[in-house]
C-alpha angles and dihedrals in degrees: 000000000000112000101170141019114205126206111233125237097203129184103195115135093268094049122093095212094173091057090047089058089055089051092059095076094029089060094036094241119171099183140024140166112252127220108181088163098131100040126106118223093266091049091049091054088054089048093052092046093051092046088055089059091059130074092247110142107179142028104186095178131034129181103219129214123221092235095058121121125228093254088064092057089046089053092053093044099044104030102034103023094238112179100161122068131166138193137173124257100254123132089248090055090052090051090048091054093048097045105030113012103036092117089059098042096118089054095050119094127194118236123222109236131176093297126047108199135162091272090059093057094039092052092047089055092049092049133042095292134258136352103207111218095195097191093051090052094049090046100049102027103037108023099033094031101228101176094198091052091052089065090066092088089059089056089052088062090058099040137037125273100207101172141354146205125224119197135158126286114203131197093237123060129232138185124263138169114253110224094209101050100021089229129130108248137183117244147157097213115100138178093226124066114212100169126035092231091062087084097049094091087078089080088078093062106039091119091058098049118111126226093270120047122191126203113222104194137128090223115115118269089248090056089047090059088065090047090053090056091052090048091052089057091048093049091043094220120121103178098092 
């Protein structure tokens, strides 16, 4: 059962992450999910420094990068009480877990991307389990009809879903670069929500959501507050 929905401090090209940091105190936020997925090491140092200047107390969920150093995970764990991490299922992510993040392996969950291969399931078994990217599932399994992808929900019944991402699913498709294959693919899942109803697909997956749900959108944190209210209605749970 969902206990908490976290606003997402994202860093994708369309996200003004520096402005989002300013929003933290302006909106009186004490916790967020963090997605430093597009930031180089020097930019991440700037991110961490600016977060320290806010009144943020907790970062329950962090999307890791495969070029992070151990001190970064220690910062999340010790300073912000992070207990949920996720990565993709690339070979570089597997190496990162073995060489840098092995002490946190049980707290790392593997995110479903555009392609579900043997490495994805093997890595999930070696780590804490699955990070359910709900929009990717709805996009590839339901809209595009990938039969192999549809089997993912059966795996959730056997393994643990420790964390999840919720993004927008639009009616029209667009092109994006898949991080696993390096190929340009067609998809309906986007990191920016333009219409409130682009989040309504989540109603199909309420039974698969973990206790903590993270919003992965480029929308401002203030806009995400409105999205949270809509999600609460969809999930039909008002005790957040």
